[in-house]
Each structure stands twice: as C-alpha cells, then as structure tokens.
C-alpha positions in Angstrom: 106.8 78.5 130.0 107.2 81.9 127.8 106.9 85.0 130.0 103.9 87.5 128.6 104.9 91.3 128.8 102.4 93.7 128.3 102.6 96.3 126.1 102.8 100.0 127.9 99.6 102.1 127.6 101.2 104.9 125.8 102.4 102.4 123.0 99.2 100.4 122.8 97.4 102.4 120.0 100.2 102.5 117.9 100.9 98.8 118.4 97.2 97.3 117.5 98.0 99.7 114.7 101.1 97.7 113.4 100.4 94.7 114.8 97.0 94.9 112.3 99.5 96.5 109.6 101.6 93.7 109.4 99.1 90.6 110.1 97.9 92.2 106.4 100.7 92.4 105.2 102.2 88.8 105.7 98.6 86.2 106.3 96.2 88.7 104.4 92.7 90.1 105.8 91.6 86.7 106.7 93.9 86.9 109.8 92.5 90.6 110.7 90.2 89.3 113.8 90.3 91.1 117.1 92.0 88.1 119.1 94.8 88.1 116.8 95.5 91.4 116.5 95.7 91.8 120.1 97.8 88.2 120.2 100.8 90.2 118.2 100.0 93.5 119.8 100.6 92.2 123.4 97.3 93.5 124.5 94.2 92.6 125.9 91.0 91.6 123.3 89.2 94.6 125.4 92.4 96.8 124.7 91.4 96.8 121.1 87.2 97.3 122.0 88.2 100.4 124.1 90.8 102.2 121.4 88.7 101.3 118.3 85.6 99.8 119.0 86.1 96.7 116.9 87.5 95.6 113.9 86.1 97.8 111.8 87.5 100.7 114.0 91.3 99.6 113.2 90.5 99.3 109.4 89.3 102.5 109.8 92.7 103.9 111.6 94.9 102.7 109.3 92.9 104.2 106.6 93.1 107.0 108.0 96.7 106.4 108.9 98.0 105.6 105.2 96.3 108.7 103.9 97.8 111.0 106.6 101.3 109.4 106.0 100.5 109.8 102.7 99.5 113.6 102.3 102.5 114.6 105.1 104.8 112.8 102.0 103.8 115.0 99.5 103.3 118.0 101.8 107.1 117.5 102.7 108.4 117.6 99.0 110.3 121.0 98.7 111.7 120.4 95.2 112.6 123.9 93.7 111.7 122.9 90.3 108.3 121.3 90.2 108.8 118.8 88.1 111.5 117.3 90.3 108.6 117.3 93.0 106.3 115.6 90.6 108.9 113.0 90.5 109.6 112.6 94.0 106.0 112.4 94.8 105.5 109.3 92.9 108.9 108.0 94.7 107.7 109.2 97.7 104.3 107.0 97.2 106.1 104.1 96.0 108.3 103.9 99.1 105.3 104.2 101.3 103.4 101.5 99.1 106.6 99.4 99.9 106.6 100.5 103.8 103.1 99.7 104.5 101.8 98.2 102.2 98.9 96.0 104.6 97.5 100.0 105.1 97.9 100.4 101.1 95.9 97.5 101.0 93.4 99.1 103.0 93.5 102.1 101.4 93.4 101.3 97.6 92.2 97.6 97.5 89.1 97.1 99.3 90.5 94.3 101.2 88.0 94.0 103.9 84.5 93.9 101.9 82.5 94.9 105.5 84.7 98.1 105.7 83.2 101.4 104.0 85.4 104.4 104.3 84.0 106.6 106.1 83.3 110.9 105.4 86.1 111.3 107.6 88.2 109.2 105.6 86.9 110.5 102.6 88.3 113.9 103.6 91.4 112.1 104.8 92.2 111.0 101.0 91.1 114.3 99.5 93.7 116.0 101.2 96.5 114.2 100.1 95.3 114.1 96.6 95.0 118.2 97.7 98.6 118.0 97.9 98.8 116.5 94.4 96.5 118.7 92.7 98.5 122.2 94.4 102.1 120.9 92.6 99.7 120.4 89.2 98.9 124.3 89.9 102.3 125.4 90.7 103.6 124.0 87.2 101.4 125.5 85.3 101.5 128.9 87.0 105.2 128.1 86.3 104.4 127.5 82.8 106.0 124.3 82.9 102.6 121.7 83.0 100.3 121.6 80.0 97.4 123.6 80.3 94.0 121.7 81.4 92.2 121.0 84.7 94.5 120.6 87.2 92.7 118.4 89.2 92.2 116.0 85.6 95.8 116.4 85.1 96.8 115.5 88.6 94.3 111.9 88.6 96.1 110.8 85.7 99.3 111.5 87.5 98.2 109.5 90.7 96.3 106.3 88.4 99.3 106.0 86.4 102.0 106.1 89.7 99.2 104.1 90.9 98.8 101.4 88.6 102.9 100.9 88.2 103.3 100.6 92.3 100.2 98.1 92.9 101.2 96.1 89.9 104.8 95.6 91.7 103.7 94.8 95.0 101.2 91.7 93.5 104.6 90.5 92.0 103.5 91.0 88.1 106.4 92.7 86.3 107.9 91.5 83.3 111.1 93.8 83.3 114.6 93.6 85.3 115.5 96.6 87.1 112.1 97.7 89.1 113.6 101.0 90.4 115.0 101.7 87.0 111.4 100.9 85.7 109.7 103.0 87.9 112.1 106.5 87.2 111.1 105.7 83.5 107.7 105.6 84.0 108.2 108.7 85.9 109.8 110.7 83.1 107.3 109.5 80.7 104.2 111.5 82.8 107.0 114.5 82.8 107.1 114.3 79.5 103.2 113.8 78.6 102.7 116.6 80.8 105.4 119.0 80.3 104.6 122.2 78.5 108.5 122.7 77.4 
C-alpha cells in the first residue's frame, strides 16, 4: 500500500498552483477539478477551498501569477541598448510561455470558459504591458524608435511576438530551427520600429 504524504503547510498554495498549471499543460482544462488538483498537490480538497475558495480562485491565481512573472521578466531587462532590450523582452516572453504553458493558456487562451478575469487581473496584465510601453518610450526619447503612440507601437510588438509564440506552442510551424526563426522575427520587428 502506497504511503500518502502531505505537503507542508507553507508550501500548500504553491503546490496547488503548480499542480493546476501542470494539469492544464499536460491534460487540458477538462482535467482541472478540485479533486484532481488536490491529489496532484498532495493536499486535501478542503485545502484548495480554504486557500482559493474553489476552482475559479485557482484559475484567477494562475492568471495573476503568470502576469506577475511576465511583469518581473520585463522589469528585469537591463540592456544598455534599448533595441536589445526590446529583443530581450521577446525572448523572455517566449521562455516564460514555454516554461509555464498552463498559466499561459489561462492568461491568453481563456481555456476555462466560465472564468472571467477580475479587475485585479486586468490591472496586473496592464502592469506587464506598461513595462513594454516604458521601453518603447525610452527608445523614442533616445531617437531609436519611430514616432507614434508608444502604446500603439508596444501593442504591435506584443501582438507579433504573442502570435509567433502561440503558434509555436500549438506546433503550428513550417520552418526548421524555431530559435533561429524567432530571432529573425525579432529582427524584423526591430527593423519595422527602428528610426535609424
């Protein structure tokens, strides 16, 4: 008989979110139930309710966690050259999506149809985007990025990178060497927004 081990209290929330993210990534949204999450995390189902008030709370926490990670990744970019910094944001975005595909699906694919992001979620997503806008604004101040609304330019960058990453995660690519292809995509963005 297999011995049941319980997750230490301090690690319960993290274990629940990691388990939910893993279930989403490996088995899809239909696997995301309180019982499955609890079993995967090694906790009692009541622990999920106590910390997240149910499945909706777990999904919201994954959404928030994902955008907090993304904001931290963008904020950590320290390139002295702003164009290199924008490239690095693209690479960090892609790396985060590959490292946390379950969270990425919650953030962008609305894989849980009944989940509607709260105002708190929208504010966190906006904070991530603000980091990218600030980098575009810096590029404009330095005369490196084309004139125009920084928000619009940042949105175009995000949409292009997001589209490429989303297709890649779905295995919808017809080119070899995905890393080199992504680097060429970033170079194309650089040319499109570069002033010099």
